[in-house]
Steps between C-alpha positions, in 0.01 A plus 500: 500500500454535125130471420418215263127437552192691620179351638237772452159466669266776377183618673274507193487413131647685201204739481668686786765753385729440798507125429611569143737789558661397829496125438430357157694749283808533729531122526502469121761775485718330763488173311586663167777732622641324806420134442299477822233230504169547676169351606209742480182414693162671510212393729245311293262209568521356149644146514802579285585811704458311828735226382753766398472666843558175689792405279673835556403513866646155580811589304551819702410335832686168478735515203590866482745582225842631593542879503128564462265777614143447615276801429154547651332781309235704675313200651268642768214251537485226762366226273664167412750653255624747761513237776713272281740787423527585869616146570748526214650818645521352849700203371697674222564849635845561351507719189127567498334820383161655560414741218250780559414789267180640655387599849293184536488548876242773435254287303559141617538312830859526617555163674656326200674811367671557835598133523693518173651837590635353824603157377646545152871573506448818296223727369491685168265796459391732222542832680678691776171528689460122509864463598438699818190297585665161445817596688299470822466126434823405323855638509571403140275716282603639163326696225427306182337751270259344250647472151367543145635263229678662207217485243647738238175694448570875505304819429616709203305826509201670659157444343319785326222456759645466850451145629486455877531138612446313824571135584366319804192355666201706609372230734437635849559158654381460858375784720850573632647530149242760393685766699808474277367338180600606150136577429487757780832648385365538146177669604657720769821606325528421129151535358437851643832609345410358158164676510686830519686442171351724232654335192420174316663201670462126533485303825583126489424298812648148499374277778140606564356155564150566630239618250346708779830691534509561124144633505585726795805642323312559174228679696761716674638631169179502294480880477863547394509465123870586475592183693502177300474194724633153424433229760572158345349187654602134516874562534730200553759569768706180474675616182647846550617564143183687408529723809811678377361543150203679657718705735700620199180669380501724809657845500475517879481210742307608809524349848285679758523368858323605816737570789437180695735258676423227246597727210814622675618138496458461123800436275412746218443208263241677284743788445778257408280345232432844351864607512617173343308601185633855502176644635538798735319423826284746690464349845419577860807567711425199720709198596784402265390723211766764562773233471414445135345826380739794469296819509449654155753260348320166449174600666333728750424430866174640636353568843135546403242518222606853408857384440374224269308758296801731463734210420278362223448848359875567508587180311226563244639847420876435513696509171538165324875501562450540875255210497751282313755578773250370756462180295876457497528562874215259574655216300835560664342455842467125444835411655341585836240224461661249265468124526879485530496725808218295655685174439836626621343637819375153595822324401729756665310463827506120517841454343675740735738338754299632796185300413 
């Protein structure tokens, strides 16, 4: 088979990073560079979106295009959208893919997730940890590491005042998610390390949505005059161009993670975004992080709050030439998470003679 068309059914709208980076952007890339057509569907009750869903759904169910792939991305609910997609997979099982980039089995009911794992002809996952989990339900599982588009925005030199940057969401989510949330990782690992820094620095936090979280963070650092805080509000996540302009302001991109099963399944996406801009990443040695961060070359891997402190201090004090080498190494990491690699991984799997 030589793939000509992809039907992509996402689990959420474009506010969700995985919908953009594992669906929307790769599909545009595949069309531009490989001439592959696609239908991209998000669940939405607006009349226009419903009409689009039914049009694509009927096409895939009854008039499926030759040499096409049907992708179900991360759908875990058991509502009407999921039920319709289950029927689609039952009747059109050949060359179907279930795409999963988080350990959703830890925070959502597993009935629908396990159905797609068992019934799709293949499963793509964002990490080795997820690969092992999904292999219990499907013999055809492969790693599809999340990609970052080539945006051309690159760091040039370190700021006169060290700028530490973090990108993510501080929302604790439901009670289960609080055990491994970014907010808990920040307060347990990163923030204590930053408090120990005895020189002027700036901390930029992109993604603090709740005003209560912002107030809590400001209160936490109120007695530390050497730490300048910037916590912007009202950020638009559908257009990612601004994200990389802001990341370029960082001197260090931090990614603390608690050692939890959910975090071990992560695909190191935050680190990839930092590295794509030439920003050295200081990150917890959890999950896929060690596949993309080479110790003391393009970043520093840490095992606790103390390591974060020493890593940030080390980068702040290193000669400018050594820091420029880290920029160079970071930018040259992008081949490991390029849109081309992501696209070729999908095509090579489905276009191979064995499929």
